[in-house]
C-alpha positions in Angstrom: -54.5 -35.7 28.8 -53.3 -38.4 26.5 -50.4 -40.6 27.6 -48.5 -43.6 26.2 -50.3 -45.7 28.8 -53.7 -44.4 27.5 -52.7 -45.5 24.0 -51.5 -49.0 25.2 -54.7 -49.6 27.1 -56.7 -48.5 24.1 -54.8 -50.8 21.8 -55.3 -53.8 24.1 -59.0 -53.1 24.1 -59.2 -52.9 20.3 -57.6 -56.1 19.1 -58.8 -56.0 15.4 -56.5 -54.0 13.1 -56.1 -53.5 9.4 -52.6 -54.1 8.1 -51.1 -52.7 5.0 -48.2 -54.5 3.2 -46.6 -53.9 -0.2 -46.7 -56.5 -3.0 -43.7 -57.4 -5.2 -44.9 -54.7 -7.7 -45.2 -52.1 -4.8 -49.0 -52.1 -4.7 -50.5 -51.8 -1.3 -52.5 -54.8 0.0 -54.6 -54.7 3.1 -55.9 -57.3 5.5 -57.7 -57.5 8.8 -56.0 -59.3 11.7 -56.3 -59.9 15.4 -53.4 -58.2 17.3 -51.8 -58.3 20.7 -49.7 -55.3 21.7 -47.0 -55.7 24.4 -45.7 -53.0 26.8 -43.1 -51.9 24.2 -45.9 -51.3 21.6 -44.7 -54.3 19.6 -47.7 -55.8 17.8 -48.2 -59.5 17.2 -50.4 -61.2 14.7 -50.8 -64.7 13.3 -51.3 -65.7 9.7 -50.5 -68.7 7.5 -47.7 -69.2 4.9 -50.3 -69.3 2.1 -51.5 -65.7 2.6 -50.6 -62.7 0.5 -49.6 -60.8 3.6 -47.0 -63.5 4.5 -45.6 -63.5 0.9 -45.5 -59.7 0.9 -43.7 -59.4 4.3 -41.1 -62.0 3.3 -40.1 -59.7 0.4 -40.6 -56.3 2.1 -40.9 -56.1 5.9 -42.4 -52.6 6.0 -45.9 -52.6 7.5 -48.6 -50.2 8.8 -51.4 -51.1 11.1 -54.5 -49.2 11.8 -57.2 -49.5 14.5 -60.4 -47.6 14.7 -63.2 -47.2 17.2 -66.1 -45.7 15.1 -68.4 -45.3 18.1 -65.9 -43.3 20.2 -64.2 -41.5 17.2 -60.7 -42.7 18.1 -58.0 -44.3 16.0 -54.4 -45.4 16.2 -51.8 -46.1 13.5 -48.5 -47.9 13.9 -45.7 -47.9 11.2 -42.8 -50.3 11.6 -41.0 -53.4 10.4 -42.5 -57.0 10.7 -40.3 -59.8 11.9 -41.0 -63.6 11.9 -41.2 -64.8 15.5 -39.1 -67.9 15.8 -38.2 -68.1 19.5 -40.3 -70.9 21.2 -41.1 -68.8 24.3 -42.1 -65.8 22.2 -44.3 -67.9 20.0 -46.0 -69.5 22.9 -46.6 -66.1 24.6 -48.0 -64.5 21.4 -50.2 -67.5 20.6 -51.6 -67.6 24.2 -52.5 -63.9 24.1 -54.0 -64.0 20.5 -56.0 -67.2 21.3 -57.5 -65.5 24.4 -58.4 -62.4 22.3 -60.0 -64.4 19.5 -62.0 -66.7 21.8 -63.4 -63.7 23.6 -64.7 -62.4 20.3 -67.2 -65.2 19.6 -68.7 -68.4 20.9 -66.5 -71.2 22.2 -66.7 -73.2 19.0 -66.2 -70.3 16.6 -63.2 -70.6 14.2 -61.3 -67.4 13.8 -60.6 -66.2 10.2 -57.0 -67.3 10.3 -58.2 -70.8 11.1 -60.4 -70.7 8.0 -57.6 -70.0 5.6 -56.1 -72.9 3.6 -52.8 -74.2 4.6 -51.5 -75.7 7.8 -48.3 -73.7 8.7 -49.2 -70.9 11.1 -46.7 -67.9 11.3 -46.4 -65.3 14.0 -45.2 -61.8 13.1 -43.9 -59.2 15.6 -44.1 -55.6 14.4 -41.4 -53.4 15.8 -42.9 -49.9 15.6 -41.0 -46.8 14.5 -44.0 -44.5 15.0 -47.3 -44.6 16.9 -50.0 -42.0 16.2 -53.2 -41.9 18.3 -56.0 -39.5 17.7 -59.3 -38.8 19.6 -61.9 -36.9 17.6 -64.7 -37.2 20.2 -64.3 -33.7 21.6 -63.8 -31.9 18.3 -66.4 -29.2 17.5 -67.0 -26.8 14.7 -65.2 -24.2 16.7 -62.3 -26.4 17.5 -62.0 -29.2 15.0 -58.6 -30.5 16.0 -58.5 -33.9 17.6 -56.4 -34.7 20.7 -53.3 -36.4 19.3 -50.3 -38.2 20.6 -47.4 -39.2 18.4 -44.3 -41.0 19.6 -41.5 -43.4 18.8 -41.5 -46.2 21.3 
Protein backbone atom coordinates (compact mmCIF):
# COMPACT_ATOMS: atom_id res chain seq x y z
CA UNK A 1 0.00 0.00 0.00
CA UNK A 2 1.28 3.44 -0.93
CA UNK A 3 1.72 6.02 1.81
CA UNK A 4 3.05 9.58 1.98
CA UNK A 5 6.18 8.18 3.65
CA UNK A 6 6.67 5.80 0.71
CA UNK A 7 6.54 8.78 -1.65
CA UNK A 8 8.93 10.85 0.50
CA UNK A 9 11.45 8.02 0.64
CA UNK A 10 11.15 7.49 -3.12
CA UNK A 11 11.72 11.21 -3.80
CA UNK A 12 14.80 11.26 -1.59
CA UNK A 13 16.20 8.29 -3.52
CA UNK A 14 15.56 10.00 -6.88
CA UNK A 15 17.23 13.42 -6.68
CA UNK A 16 17.18 14.30 -10.39
CA UNK A 17 13.99 16.02 -11.56
CA UNK A 18 12.78 17.85 -14.61
CA UNK A 19 11.21 21.21 -13.84
CA UNK A 20 8.79 23.13 -16.02
CA UNK A 21 8.47 26.92 -15.83
CA UNK A 22 6.64 29.44 -17.99
CA UNK A 23 8.43 32.04 -20.10
CA UNK A 24 7.27 35.67 -20.33
CA UNK A 25 5.26 34.70 -23.43
CA UNK A 26 3.69 31.72 -21.59
CA UNK A 27 5.70 29.04 -23.36
CA UNK A 28 6.76 26.07 -21.23
CA UNK A 29 10.48 25.69 -20.60
CA UNK A 30 12.02 22.60 -19.05
CA UNK A 31 15.26 21.98 -17.24
CA UNK A 32 16.86 19.17 -15.25
CA UNK A 33 17.94 19.87 -11.66
CA UNK A 34 19.12 18.09 -8.55
CA UNK A 35 16.54 18.27 -5.77
CA UNK A 36 16.26 17.77 -2.06
CA UNK A 37 12.79 17.15 -0.61
CA UNK A 38 12.11 17.90 3.06
CA UNK A 39 9.56 16.20 5.31
CA UNK A 40 6.87 18.70 4.25
CA UNK A 41 7.46 17.73 0.59
CA UNK A 42 8.99 21.12 -0.11
CA UNK A 43 11.53 20.72 -2.92
CA UNK A 44 14.81 22.62 -3.03
CA UNK A 45 17.06 23.18 -6.03
CA UNK A 46 19.94 25.46 -6.90
CA UNK A 47 20.50 27.49 -10.05
CA UNK A 48 22.21 30.71 -11.10
CA UNK A 49 20.82 34.16 -11.87
CA UNK A 50 21.84 33.79 -15.51
CA UNK A 51 19.53 30.84 -16.21
CA UNK A 52 16.23 30.89 -18.04
CA UNK A 53 14.53 29.06 -15.16
CA UNK A 54 15.58 31.83 -12.75
CA UNK A 55 14.29 34.55 -15.08
CA UNK A 56 11.02 32.67 -15.63
CA UNK A 57 10.42 32.05 -11.93
CA UNK A 58 11.04 35.70 -11.08
CA UNK A 59 8.15 36.62 -13.41
CA UNK A 60 5.85 33.66 -12.70
CA UNK A 61 6.45 31.46 -9.66
CA UNK A 62 4.25 28.55 -10.88
CA UNK A 63 6.33 25.40 -11.31
CA UNK A 64 5.98 21.68 -11.93
CA UNK A 65 8.56 19.03 -11.12
CA UNK A 66 8.66 15.49 -12.45
CA UNK A 67 10.79 12.52 -11.38
CA UNK A 68 10.91 9.16 -13.15
CA UNK A 69 12.42 5.75 -12.48
CA UNK A 70 12.34 4.03 -15.85
CA UNK A 71 13.70 0.75 -14.51
CA UNK A 72 11.00 0.39 -11.82
CA UNK A 73 8.20 2.10 -13.79
CA UNK A 74 7.49 4.72 -11.14
CA UNK A 75 7.05 8.47 -11.30
CA UNK A 76 6.15 11.44 -9.17
CA UNK A 77 4.92 14.90 -10.08
CA UNK A 78 4.73 17.98 -7.88
CA UNK A 79 2.91 21.18 -8.75
CA UNK A 80 3.45 24.28 -6.69
CA UNK A 81 4.94 27.71 -6.27
CA UNK A 82 8.68 28.49 -6.21
CA UNK A 83 10.11 30.92 -3.65
CA UNK A 84 13.61 32.35 -3.40
CA UNK A 85 15.32 31.09 -0.27
CA UNK A 86 16.87 34.03 1.53
CA UNK A 87 17.15 32.88 5.15
CA UNK A 88 20.78 32.10 5.99
CA UNK A 89 19.94 28.95 7.93
CA UNK A 90 17.63 27.63 5.22
CA UNK A 91 20.24 28.37 2.51
CA UNK A 92 22.95 26.52 4.44
CA UNK A 93 20.68 23.52 5.08
CA UNK A 94 19.57 23.32 1.44
CA UNK A 95 23.11 23.70 0.07
CA UNK A 96 24.40 21.04 2.48
CA UNK A 97 21.79 18.51 1.33
CA UNK A 98 22.16 19.36 -2.37
CA UNK A 99 25.98 19.21 -2.26
CA UNK A 100 25.86 15.77 -0.67
CA UNK A 101 23.43 14.55 -3.34
CA UNK A 102 25.51 15.94 -6.22
CA UNK A 103 28.81 14.64 -4.86
CA UNK A 104 27.34 11.15 -4.45
CA UNK A 105 26.40 11.13 -8.15
CA UNK A 106 29.92 11.27 -9.55
CA UNK A 107 33.61 11.25 -8.72
CA UNK A 108 35.00 13.61 -6.09
CA UNK A 109 36.33 16.14 -8.62
CA UNK A 110 33.25 16.17 -10.85
CA UNK A 111 31.58 19.55 -11.36
CA UNK A 112 27.77 19.35 -11.27
CA UNK A 113 25.85 20.98 -14.15
CA UNK A 114 24.93 24.08 -12.13
CA UNK A 115 28.64 24.67 -11.55
CA UNK A 116 29.25 24.63 -15.29
CA UNK A 117 26.73 27.41 -16.04
CA UNK A 118 28.10 30.91 -16.61
CA UNK A 119 27.57 33.39 -13.81
CA UNK A 120 28.64 33.50 -10.21
CA UNK A 121 25.46 34.16 -8.21
CA UNK A 122 23.91 30.92 -6.99
CA UNK A 123 20.21 30.98 -6.11
CA UNK A 124 18.24 28.47 -4.03
CA UNK A 125 14.56 27.91 -4.71
CA UNK A 126 12.06 26.22 -2.40
CA UNK A 127 8.98 24.80 -4.10
CA UNK A 128 5.93 24.77 -1.86
CA UNK A 129 3.75 22.00 -3.29
CA UNK A 130 0.02 22.27 -3.82
CA UNK A 131 -0.29 18.74 -5.19
CA UNK A 132 1.84 15.58 -5.20
CA UNK A 133 1.00 12.69 -7.53
CA UNK A 134 2.88 9.40 -7.37
CA UNK A 135 2.28 6.43 -9.67
CA UNK A 136 3.71 2.92 -9.73
CA UNK A 137 3.15 1.07 -13.01
CA UNK A 138 5.30 -1.96 -12.14
CA UNK A 139 2.39 -4.24 -11.24
CA UNK A 140 0.15 -3.21 -14.15
CA UNK A 141 -0.88 -6.03 -16.48
CA UNK A 142 -2.99 -6.34 -19.60
CA UNK A 143 -5.87 -7.48 -17.40
CA UNK A 144 -5.43 -4.68 -14.88
CA UNK A 145 -3.57 -1.78 -16.48
CA UNK A 146 -4.18 0.76 -13.73
CA UNK A 147 -1.13 1.85 -11.75
CA UNK A 148 -1.02 2.18 -8.00
CA UNK A 149 -1.54 5.90 -7.40
CA UNK A 150 -1.38 8.27 -4.49
CA UNK A 151 -2.36 11.90 -4.87
CA UNK A 152 -2.33 14.36 -2.00
CA UNK A 153 -1.92 17.95 -0.93
CA UNK A 154 0.80 18.22 1.71
